[in-house]
MIKOL-50131 format. One record per residue (C-alpha): residue number from 1; y, z, x. Coordinates in nm, 3 decimals. Each point is the difference from the previous one (the first is absolute). Last residue first. Layout:
% residues N
<rec><seq>NUM</seq><Y>Y</Y><Z>Z</Z><X>X</X></rec>
...
% end
This chain:
% residues 100
<rec><seq>100</seq><Y>-6.580</Y><Z>0.366</Z><X>-14.682</X></rec>
<rec><seq>99</seq><Y>0.290</Y><Z>-0.247</Z><X>-0.012</X></rec>
<rec><seq>98</seq><Y>0.107</Y><Z>0.085</Z><X>-0.355</X></rec>
<rec><seq>97</seq><Y>-0.034</Y><Z>0.373</Z><X>0.053</X></rec>
<rec><seq>96</seq><Y>0.214</Y><Z>-0.008</Z><X>0.317</X></rec>
<rec><seq>95</seq><Y>0.273</Y><Z>-0.210</Z><X>-0.160</X></rec>
<rec><seq>94</seq><Y>0.017</Y><Z>0.228</Z><X>-0.305</X></rec>
<rec><seq>93</seq><Y>0.012</Y><Z>0.314</Z><X>0.213</X></rec>
<rec><seq>92</seq><Y>0.269</Y><Z>-0.145</Z><X>0.226</X></rec>
<rec><seq>91</seq><Y>0.206</Y><Z>-0.098</Z><X>-0.305</X></rec>
<rec><seq>90</seq><Y>-0.040</Y><Z>0.337</Z><X>-0.174</X></rec>
<rec><seq>89</seq><Y>0.086</Y><Z>0.191</Z><X>0.315</X></rec>
<rec><seq>88</seq><Y>0.306</Y><Z>-0.217</Z><X>0.060</X></rec>
<rec><seq>87</seq><Y>0.100</Y><Z>0.032</Z><X>-0.366</X></rec>
<rec><seq>86</seq><Y>-0.020</Y><Z>0.383</Z><X>0.015</X></rec>
<rec><seq>85</seq><Y>0.165</Y><Z>0.040</Z><X>0.340</X></rec>
<rec><seq>84</seq><Y>0.327</Y><Z>-0.186</Z><X>-0.055</X></rec>
<rec><seq>83</seq><Y>0.112</Y><Z>0.110</Z><X>-0.348</X></rec>
<rec><seq>82</seq><Y>-0.128</Y><Z>0.352</Z><X>0.063</X></rec>
<rec><seq>81</seq><Y>0.175</Y><Z>0.040</Z><X>0.333</X></rec>
<rec><seq>80</seq><Y>0.323</Y><Z>-0.149</Z><X>-0.136</X></rec>
<rec><seq>79</seq><Y>-0.011</Y><Z>0.243</Z><X>-0.294</X></rec>
<rec><seq>78</seq><Y>-0.073</Y><Z>0.296</Z><X>0.232</X></rec>
<rec><seq>77</seq><Y>0.293</Y><Z>-0.087</Z><X>0.226</X></rec>
<rec><seq>76</seq><Y>0.244</Y><Z>-0.050</Z><X>-0.289</X></rec>
<rec><seq>75</seq><Y>-0.101</Y><Z>0.311</Z><X>-0.196</X></rec>
<rec><seq>74</seq><Y>0.022</Y><Z>0.219</Z><X>0.310</X></rec>
<rec><seq>73</seq><Y>0.334</Y><Z>-0.160</Z><X>0.082</X></rec>
<rec><seq>72</seq><Y>0.146</Y><Z>0.071</Z><X>-0.344</X></rec>
<rec><seq>71</seq><Y>-0.134</Y><Z>0.354</Z><X>-0.007</X></rec>
<rec><seq>70</seq><Y>0.160</Y><Z>0.082</Z><X>0.336</X></rec>
<rec><seq>69</seq><Y>0.338</Y><Z>-0.125</Z><X>-0.118</X></rec>
<rec><seq>68</seq><Y>0.200</Y><Z>-0.306</Z><X>0.106</X></rec>
<rec><seq>67</seq><Y>0.034</Y><Z>-0.128</Z><X>-0.359</X></rec>
<rec><seq>66</seq><Y>-0.062</Y><Z>0.254</Z><X>-0.273</X></rec>
<rec><seq>65</seq><Y>-0.305</Y><Z>-0.038</Z><X>-0.221</X></rec>
<rec><seq>64</seq><Y>-0.162</Y><Z>0.327</Z><X>0.097</X></rec>
<rec><seq>63</seq><Y>0.236</Y><Z>0.245</Z><X>0.171</X></rec>
<rec><seq>62</seq><Y>-0.274</Y><Z>0.160</Z><X>0.214</X></rec>
<rec><seq>61</seq><Y>0.143</Y><Z>0.346</Z><X>-0.075</X></rec>
<rec><seq>60</seq><Y>-0.082</Y><Z>-0.061</Z><X>-0.367</X></rec>
<rec><seq>59</seq><Y>-0.372</Y><Z>0.051</Z><X>0.061</X></rec>
<rec><seq>58</seq><Y>-0.097</Y><Z>-0.060</Z><X>-0.362</X></rec>
<rec><seq>57</seq><Y>0.259</Y><Z>-0.148</Z><X>-0.235</X></rec>
<rec><seq>56</seq><Y>-0.257</Y><Z>-0.132</Z><X>-0.246</X></rec>
<rec><seq>55</seq><Y>0.104</Y><Z>-0.365</Z><X>0.035</X></rec>
<rec><seq>54</seq><Y>0.034</Y><Z>0.019</Z><X>0.380</X></rec>
<rec><seq>53</seq><Y>-0.330</Y><Z>0.181</Z><X>0.042</X></rec>
<rec><seq>52</seq><Y>-0.169</Y><Z>-0.260</Z><X>-0.219</X></rec>
<rec><seq>51</seq><Y>0.162</Y><Z>-0.275</Z><X>0.208</X></rec>
<rec><seq>50</seq><Y>-0.139</Y><Z>0.154</Z><X>0.318</X></rec>
<rec><seq>49</seq><Y>-0.341</Y><Z>0.028</Z><X>-0.167</X></rec>
<rec><seq>48</seq><Y>0.013</Y><Z>-0.371</Z><X>-0.085</X></rec>
<rec><seq>47</seq><Y>0.082</Y><Z>-0.085</Z><X>0.359</X></rec>
<rec><seq>46</seq><Y>-0.285</Y><Z>0.226</Z><X>0.117</X></rec>
<rec><seq>45</seq><Y>-0.239</Y><Z>-0.193</Z><X>-0.225</X></rec>
<rec><seq>44</seq><Y>0.109</Y><Z>-0.320</Z><X>0.175</X></rec>
<rec><seq>43</seq><Y>-0.053</Y><Z>0.164</Z><X>0.340</X></rec>
<rec><seq>42</seq><Y>-0.351</Y><Z>0.109</Z><X>-0.099</X></rec>
<rec><seq>41</seq><Y>-0.078</Y><Z>-0.357</Z><X>-0.106</X></rec>
<rec><seq>40</seq><Y>0.118</Y><Z>-0.125</Z><X>0.339</X></rec>
<rec><seq>39</seq><Y>-0.206</Y><Z>0.263</Z><X>0.183</X></rec>
<rec><seq>38</seq><Y>-0.310</Y><Z>-0.100</Z><X>-0.197</X></rec>
<rec><seq>37</seq><Y>0.056</Y><Z>-0.374</Z><X>0.051</X></rec>
<rec><seq>36</seq><Y>0.058</Y><Z>0.040</Z><X>0.371</X></rec>
<rec><seq>35</seq><Y>-0.311</Y><Z>0.218</Z><X>0.031</X></rec>
<rec><seq>34</seq><Y>-0.211</Y><Z>-0.247</Z><X>-0.201</X></rec>
<rec><seq>33</seq><Y>0.113</Y><Z>-0.287</Z><X>0.223</X></rec>
<rec><seq>32</seq><Y>-0.070</Y><Z>0.203</Z><X>0.313</X></rec>
<rec><seq>31</seq><Y>-0.359</Y><Z>0.054</Z><X>-0.104</X></rec>
<rec><seq>30</seq><Y>-0.194</Y><Z>0.278</Z><X>-0.172</X></rec>
<rec><seq>29</seq><Y>-0.151</Y><Z>-0.193</Z><X>-0.284</X></rec>
<rec><seq>28</seq><Y>-0.155</Y><Z>0.200</Z><X>-0.286</X></rec>
<rec><seq>27</seq><Y>0.218</Y><Z>0.313</Z><X>0.011</X></rec>
<rec><seq>26</seq><Y>0.301</Y><Z>-0.218</Z><X>0.076</X></rec>
<rec><seq>25</seq><Y>-0.066</Y><Z>-0.204</Z><X>-0.313</X></rec>
<rec><seq>24</seq><Y>-0.014</Y><Z>0.314</Z><X>-0.211</X></rec>
<rec><seq>23</seq><Y>0.323</Y><Z>0.128</Z><X>0.153</X></rec>
<rec><seq>22</seq><Y>0.169</Y><Z>-0.336</Z><X>-0.052</X></rec>
<rec><seq>21</seq><Y>-0.103</Y><Z>0.000</Z><X>-0.366</X></rec>
<rec><seq>20</seq><Y>0.127</Y><Z>0.355</Z><X>-0.050</X></rec>
<rec><seq>19</seq><Y>0.329</Y><Z>-0.080</Z><X>0.173</X></rec>
<rec><seq>18</seq><Y>0.051</Y><Z>-0.322</Z><X>-0.193</X></rec>
<rec><seq>17</seq><Y>-0.075</Y><Z>0.184</Z><X>-0.326</X></rec>
<rec><seq>16</seq><Y>0.256</Y><Z>0.264</Z><X>0.092</X></rec>
<rec><seq>15</seq><Y>0.251</Y><Z>-0.276</Z><X>0.066</X></rec>
<rec><seq>14</seq><Y>-0.074</Y><Z>-0.149</Z><X>-0.341</X></rec>
<rec><seq>13</seq><Y>0.035</Y><Z>0.334</Z><X>-0.187</X></rec>
<rec><seq>12</seq><Y>0.287</Y><Z>0.154</Z><X>0.197</X></rec>
<rec><seq>11</seq><Y>0.232</Y><Z>-0.290</Z><X>-0.080</X></rec>
<rec><seq>10</seq><Y>0.023</Y><Z>0.106</Z><X>-0.365</X></rec>
<rec><seq>9</seq><Y>0.077</Y><Z>0.359</Z><X>0.104</X></rec>
<rec><seq>8</seq><Y>0.276</Y><Z>-0.123</Z><X>0.232</X></rec>
<rec><seq>7</seq><Y>0.146</Y><Z>-0.227</Z><X>-0.268</X></rec>
<rec><seq>6</seq><Y>0.003</Y><Z>0.279</Z><X>-0.259</X></rec>
<rec><seq>5</seq><Y>0.158</Y><Z>0.241</Z><X>0.246</X></rec>
<rec><seq>4</seq><Y>0.274</Y><Z>-0.248</Z><X>0.086</X></rec>
<rec><seq>3</seq><Y>0.066</Y><Z>-0.068</Z><X>-0.370</X></rec>
<rec><seq>2</seq><Y>0.062</Y><Z>0.363</Z><X>-0.095</X></rec>
<rec><seq>1</seq><Y>-0.226</Y><Z>0.207</Z><X>-0.222</X></rec>
% end
């Protein structure tokens, strides 16, 4: 098993837990904070899936891992979305719960 595949599989566990936790929270509280958190967690899982595809050689036409390729930009946009939306949703949710 190569190192990239091992790293992607190891990252799948915590991001999957974030997604499950965000889904449960969204099912209880249907606010904007929960939506941001859920979308952000989904984006982070998508980043891990992109890296799994790269490590396993799936969808080779996307040229995973190469600069200026479709796969590179998908990974970049989804990673930025996840790293922005998840903390914003978490912060707004924490502030709202503390005030209420």
